[in-house]
C-alpha positions as CSV (number, residue, x, y, z in Angstrom):
1,X,11.8,39.4,-5.8
2,X,13.6,40.5,-8.9
3,X,16.8,41.4,-7.0
4,X,17.0,37.9,-5.6
5,X,17.7,36.1,-8.8
6,X,19.7,33.4,-7.0
7,X,16.5,32.3,-5.4
8,X,15.2,31.0,-8.7
9,X,18.4,29.0,-9.2
10,X,18.0,27.3,-5.8
11,X,14.3,26.8,-6.2
12,X,14.5,25.1,-9.6
13,X,17.6,23.2,-8.6
14,X,15.6,21.7,-5.8
15,X,12.7,20.9,-8.2
16,X,15.2,19.2,-10.5
17,X,16.4,17.0,-7.6
18,X,12.8,16.2,-6.8
19,X,12.2,15.0,-10.3
20,X,15.2,12.7,-10.2
21,X,13.9,11.3,-6.9
22,X,10.2,11.0,-7.6
23,X,9.6,11.7,-11.3
24,X,7.2,14.2,-12.8
25,X,5.3,14.6,-9.5
26,X,8.5,16.1,-8.1
27,X,8.1,19.0,-10.5
28,X,4.3,19.5,-10.2
29,X,4.0,19.5,-6.4
30,X,6.4,22.4,-5.7
31,X,5.6,24.4,-8.9
32,X,1.8,24.1,-9.1
33,X,0.9,26.4,-6.1
34,X,3.3,29.3,-6.8
35,X,2.4,29.4,-10.5
36,X,-1.3,29.4,-9.8
37,X,-0.8,32.2,-7.2
38,X,1.0,34.4,-9.8
39,X,-1.7,33.7,-12.4
40,X,-4.4,34.4,-9.8
41,X,-2.9,37.8,-9.1
42,X,-2.1,38.4,-12.8
43,X,1.7,38.8,-12.1
44,X,2.6,37.7,-15.5
45,X,5.9,39.6,-15.4
46,X,7.2,37.1,-12.9
47,X,6.3,34.1,-15.0
48,X,8.0,35.6,-18.1
49,X,11.0,37.1,-16.4
50,X,14.5,36.0,-17.4
51,X,15.4,34.5,-14.0
52,X,12.2,32.4,-14.0
53,X,12.6,31.2,-17.6
54,X,16.2,30.3,-17.0
55,X,15.2,28.5,-13.8
56,X,12.5,26.5,-15.4
57,X,14.9,25.4,-18.1
58,X,17.0,23.6,-15.4
59,X,14.4,20.9,-14.5
60,X,13.5,20.6,-18.2
61,X,17.1,19.8,-19.0
62,X,17.1,17.1,-16.4
63,X,13.8,15.7,-17.7
64,X,15.2,15.6,-21.2
65,X,18.5,14.0,-20.1
66,X,16.8,11.4,-17.9
67,X,14.2,10.6,-20.7
68,X,17.0,10.1,-23.2
69,X,18.8,7.7,-20.8
70,X,15.5,5.9,-20.3
71,X,14.9,5.6,-24.0
72,X,18.4,4.4,-24.5
73,X,17.8,1.7,-21.9
74,X,14.4,0.4,-22.9
75,X,13.2,2.2,-26.1
76,X,10.0,4.1,-26.8
77,X,7.8,1.5,-25.1
78,X,9.7,2.0,-21.9
79,X,9.1,5.7,-22.1
80,X,5.4,5.1,-22.8
81,X,5.2,2.7,-19.8
82,X,6.8,5.2,-17.4
83,X,5.1,8.4,-18.4
84,X,1.7,7.1,-19.6
85,X,1.0,3.9,-17.7
86,X,2.7,4.7,-14.4
87,X,1.8,8.4,-14.2
88,X,-0.9,9.7,-16.5
89,X,-3.1,6.6,-16.2
90,X,-3.1,7.0,-12.4
91,X,-5.4,9.9,-13.0
92,X,-7.6,8.4,-15.7
93,X,-7.8,4.7,-14.7
94,X,-8.1,2.6,-11.5
95,X,-4.8,2.0,-9.8
96,X,-3.4,-1.4,-8.9
97,X,-3.2,-0.7,-5.2
98,X,-4.0,1.8,-2.4
99,X,-7.2,2.8,-4.1
100,X,-9.0,5.4,-2.0
101,X,-12.0,7.8,-2.6
102,X,-11.4,11.4,-3.6
103,X,-12.2,12.7,-0.1
104,X,-9.6,10.4,1.5
105,X,-7.1,13.1,2.4
106,X,-9.7,15.3,3.8
107,X,-10.3,12.7,6.6
108,X,-6.8,11.3,6.9
109,X,-4.9,14.6,7.1
110,X,-6.0,14.9,10.8
111,X,-4.1,11.8,11.7
112,X,-1.2,12.5,9.4
113,X,-0.4,15.8,11.1
114,X,0.0,14.2,14.5
115,X,-0.4,16.2,17.8
116,X,-0.2,19.7,16.1
117,X,-3.5,19.0,14.3
118,X,-5.2,20.7,17.3
119,X,-4.3,24.1,15.9
120,X,-5.5,23.4,12.4
121,X,-9.1,24.6,12.9
122,X,-7.8,27.9,14.2
123,X,-5.8,28.3,11.0
124,X,-8.8,27.5,8.8
125,X,-10.8,30.2,10.6
126,X,-8.0,32.7,10.1
127,X,-7.7,31.9,6.4
128,X,-11.3,32.5,5.7
129,X,-11.9,35.5,7.9
130,X,-8.6,37.3,7.6
131,X,-7.6,36.6,4.0
132,X,-7.0,40.3,3.2
133,X,-4.8,40.7,6.2
134,X,-2.4,37.9,5.3
135,X,1.0,38.7,4.0
136,X,2.0,37.7,0.5
137,X,4.4,35.0,1.7
138,X,1.6,33.4,3.7
139,X,-0.7,33.4,0.7
140,X,2.0,31.8,-1.5
141,X,2.4,29.0,1.1
142,X,-1.4,28.6,1.3
143,X,-1.6,28.2,-2.5
144,X,1.3,25.8,-2.3
145,X,-0.5,23.7,0.3
146,X,-4.0,23.9,-1.3
147,X,-3.0,23.3,-4.9
148,X,-0.8,20.3,-4.0
149,X,-3.5,18.9,-1.6
150,X,-6.2,19.0,-4.3
151,X,-3.8,17.7,-6.9
152,X,-2.9,14.7,-4.7
153,X,-6.6,14.0,-4.2
154,X,-7.3,13.5,-7.9
155,X,-5.6,10.1,-8.6
156,X,-7.1,7.0,-7.2
157,X,-3.9,5.9,-5.6
158,X,-3.7,7.6,-2.1
159,X,-1.6,7.0,0.9
160,X,-1.1,9.2,4.0
161,X,2.6,9.4,3.5
162,X,2.0,11.2,0.2
163,X,1.1,14.2,2.3
164,X,4.6,14.6,3.6
165,X,5.6,17.2,1.0
166,X,2.8,19.5,2.3
167,X,4.0,19.5,5.9
168,X,6.9,22.1,5.5
169,X,4.5,24.8,4.0
170,X,1.9,24.1,6.7
171,X,4.6,24.3,9.4
172,X,5.8,27.7,8.3
173,X,2.2,28.9,8.1
174,X,1.6,27.8,11.7
175,X,4.8,29.4,12.8
176,X,3.8,32.8,11.3
177,X,0.4,32.6,12.9
178,X,1.8,31.8,16.3
179,X,4.4,34.5,16.0
180,X,1.6,37.1,15.5
181,X,-1.4,35.8,17.5
182,X,0.0,32.8,19.5
183,X,1.4,35.0,22.3
184,X,-1.9,36.6,23.0
185,X,-3.7,33.3,22.8
186,X,-1.1,31.7,25.1
187,X,-1.4,34.4,27.8
188,X,-5.2,34.2,27.7
189,X,-5.5,30.4,27.7
190,X,-2.2,29.2,29.0
191,X,-3.5,26.6,31.5
192,X,-6.1,24.8,29.2
193,X,-3.7,24.8,26.2
194,X,-1.0,23.2,28.3
195,X,-3.4,20.5,29.6
196,X,-5.0,19.9,26.2
197,X,-1.7,19.6,24.4
198,X,-0.1,17.4,27.0
199,X,-3.1,15.1,27.0
200,X,-3.1,14.9,23.3
201,X,0.7,14.1,23.2
202,X,0.2,11.4,25.8
203,X,-2.7,9.8,23.9
204,X,-0.8,10.1,20.6
205,X,2.3,8.5,22.2
206,X,0.3,5.7,23.8
207,X,-1.3,5.0,20.5
208,X,2.1,4.8,18.8
209,X,3.2,2.5,21.5
210,X,0.4,0.1,21.1
211,X,0.5,0.0,17.3
212,X,4.0,-1.3,16.9
213,X,3.3,-3.9,19.6
214,X,0.3,-5.1,17.5
215,X,2.5,-5.2,14.3
216,X,5.1,-7.2,16.2
217,X,2.5,-9.6,17.6
218,X,1.1,-10.2,14.0
219,X,4.7,-10.6,12.6
220,X,4.6,-7.5,10.5
221,X,7.7,-5.6,9.5
222,X,6.1,-2.3,10.2
223,X,6.8,-2.5,14.0
224,X,10.2,-1.0,13.5
225,X,8.7,2.2,11.9
226,X,6.1,2.4,14.6
227,X,8.7,2.0,17.4
228,X,10.8,4.8,15.8
229,X,7.7,7.1,15.8
230,X,7.0,6.3,19.4
231,X,10.5,7.1,20.5
232,X,10.4,10.3,18.4
233,X,7.1,11.4,19.9
234,X,8.2,11.0,23.6
235,X,11.5,12.6,22.9
236,X,9.9,15.7,21.3
237,X,7.4,16.0,24.1
238,X,10.3,15.9,26.6
239,X,12.3,18.5,24.7
240,X,9.2,20.7,24.4
241,X,8.5,20.9,28.1
242,X,12.2,21.4,28.9
243,X,12.5,24.3,26.4
244,X,9.2,26.1,27.2
245,X,10.1,28.0,30.4
246,X,9.2,31.6,29.7
247,X,5.5,31.2,29.1
248,X,5.9,32.4,25.5
249,X,4.8,30.4,22.6
250,X,7.9,28.7,21.1
251,X,8.1,28.9,17.3
252,X,10.4,25.9,17.4
253,X,7.3,23.8,18.2
254,X,6.4,24.1,14.5
255,X,9.5,22.3,13.4
256,X,8.0,19.0,14.7
257,X,7.0,18.0,11.2
258,X,10.6,18.5,9.9
259,X,11.9,16.2,12.6
260,X,9.2,13.6,11.9
261,X,10.2,13.6,8.2
262,X,13.9,13.2,9.1
263,X,13.1,10.3,11.5
264,X,10.8,8.6,8.9
265,X,13.4,9.0,6.2
266,X,16.2,7.6,8.4
267,X,14.1,4.6,9.4
268,X,13.0,3.9,5.9
269,X,16.6,4.2,4.7
270,X,17.8,1.7,7.3
271,X,15.0,-0.7,6.3
272,X,15.8,-0.4,2.6
273,X,19.5,-0.9,3.3
274,X,18.9,-4.0,5.4
275,X,16.5,-5.4,2.8
276,X,19.0,-4.8,0.0
277,X,21.7,-6.5,2.0
278,X,19.6,-9.5,2.7
279,X,18.3,-9.7,-0.9
280,X,21.8,-9.4,-2.5
281,X,22.5,-13.2,-2.7
282,X,19.0,-13.9,-3.9
283,X,19.2,-11.3,-6.6
284,X,22.5,-12.7,-7.9
285,X,20.9,-16.1,-8.1
286,X,17.9,-14.7,-10.0
287,X,20.1,-12.8,-12.5
288,X,22.0,-16.0,-13.2
289,X,18.8,-18.0,-13.8
290,X,17.2,-15.2,-15.9
291,X,20.3,-14.9,-18.1
292,X,20.4,-18.6,-18.7
293,X,16.7,-19.3,-19.2
294,X,14.9,-16.2,-20.5
295,X,12.8,-18.1,-23.0
296,X,11.8,-20.8,-20.5
297,X,10.9,-18.1,-18.0
298,X,8.6,-16.5,-20.6
299,X,7.0,-19.8,-21.6
300,X,6.6,-20.9,-18.0
301,X,4.8,-17.8,-16.9
302,X,2.3,-17.9,-19.8
303,X,2.4,-14.2,-19.8
304,X,-0.9,-13.5,-21.6
305,X,-3.0,-16.4,-20.3
306,X,-2.6,-16.2,-16.5
307,X,-3.2,-13.9,-13.6
308,X,0.5,-13.2,-13.6
309,X,0.1,-12.1,-17.2
310,X,-2.7,-9.8,-16.3
311,X,-0.5,-8.3,-13.6
312,X,2.5,-7.9,-15.8
313,X,0.5,-6.5,-18.7
314,X,-0.7,-3.7,-16.4
315,X,2.7,-3.1,-14.8
316,X,4.9,-3.7,-17.9
317,X,2.6,-3.3,-20.9
318,X,5.4,-3.2,-23.5
319,X,6.3,-6.9,-23.1
320,X,4.4,-7.8,-26.2
321,X,6.3,-10.8,-27.3
322,X,9.2,-13.1,-26.2
323,X,11.8,-10.8,-27.9
324,X,10.6,-7.8,-25.9
325,X,10.7,-9.8,-22.6
326,X,14.2,-11.1,-23.2
327,X,15.4,-7.6,-24.1
328,X,13.8,-6.2,-21.0
329,X,15.3,-8.8,-18.7
330,X,18.7,-8.4,-20.1
331,X,19.0,-4.7,-20.4
332,X,16.7,-3.1,-17.9
333,X,16.2,-4.7,-14.5
334,X,17.2,-8.4,-14.3
335,X,15.0,-10.1,-11.7
336,X,12.8,-7.1,-11.0
337,X,9.7,-8.7,-12.7
338,X,10.3,-11.9,-10.8
339,X,10.5,-10.0,-7.5
340,X,7.2,-8.3,-8.3
341,X,5.6,-11.7,-9.0
342,X,6.7,-13.0,-5.7
343,X,5.0,-10.1,-4.0
344,X,1.8,-10.7,-5.9
345,X,-0.8,-12.5,-3.9
346,X,-3.1,-13.8,-6.6
347,X,-1.0,-16.4,-8.4
348,X,-2.9,-19.5,-9.6
349,X,-1.6,-22.9,-8.4
350,X,-0.6,-23.8,-12.0
351,X,1.5,-20.7,-12.3
352,X,3.1,-21.3,-8.9
353,X,4.1,-24.8,-10.0
354,X,5.6,-23.5,-13.2
355,X,7.6,-20.9,-11.2
356,X,8.8,-23.6,-8.8
357,X,10.1,-25.6,-11.7
358,X,11.8,-22.6,-13.4
359,X,13.4,-21.3,-10.2
360,X,14.4,-24.8,-9.0
361,X,12.3,-24.5,-5.8
362,X,11.4,-27.5,-3.8
363,X,7.7,-28.1,-3.8
364,X,6.3,-27.3,-0.4
365,X,2.9,-26.6,1.0
366,X,3.7,-23.0,1.8
367,X,3.2,-20.2,-0.7
368,X,5.7,-19.2,-3.3
369,X,6.0,-15.8,-1.5
370,X,9.5,-16.5,-0.3
371,X,11.2,-13.3,-1.4
372,X,11.4,-12.0,2.2
373,X,12.4,-15.2,3.9
374,X,15.9,-16.7,4.5
375,X,14.9,-19.8,2.7
376,X,14.7,-17.8,-0.5
């Protein structure tokens, strides 16, 4: 709306924050759908209006400022690595990890949406049969969801957690649908809906209860996240049955995705904080060694003749010679490359031996992957 110019400011301010958190993808995901919708309906006046142009200049300012700081830190090769290798090449080349087929999200979205996925087929039916009756706000949210979903399906790197930015738009769409038709549906099929939803929640909760136990049994660190999801699921189910007393469909049900995101973010933050706390002494030791032996480190890794070199050339392609490597280690992220190497599972025995000599490790039978252990 033209009279709500402040909306553009808030909208693009949020996009700017998304860029600082996630890079260029933070601009494309929230901007792609609404822009395509305006172009589809030939509403060019919105795209070229003064509030929109002033708003789009805000994230562009942050992009320019952040790129300048990036260039100041690592030079043109660093910019090329970040924007070209780490973003553009994800769409044009095979990724290093999490490689999935293009239809991966079409199958995994059903599990990613949790218990409320049971209503998704009804929404699909309404979108295709009642498109003309949808309000403009619903259509914008649908374009937001559809454009971002297809865009995320293009790169070879795919993970279910990448669908999290789509959940708010889908939650609002479900809320609008239930506000219009949910009450009629509830009155007509109250008993079977209650039974089906309660059974689905129980099965979903039991699944989340079993998964963290399996992670814990196999000594995986993911059990904490699974336990948090389990507690969250049972808590939400309990609150749902306490709150629904008047036989009316509660719109608050659609805010389950938001609480899931909050819970996942909190658990992830606690994990990262705990990991950073445990890594702090090791990182100080790494920085000291890197500062004192950068040339020996480069020579010992044999950057262009080993599997480690193959990995580093794909991750950090601008390390063309010893001078570049030393500059990178000193000015950018001391120890970061080494930490990545320790998380790489395809080191040759000769390279492991070289790393043990450089890092002053005692030779043991176990793997060099000690980054997550107390011994490291």
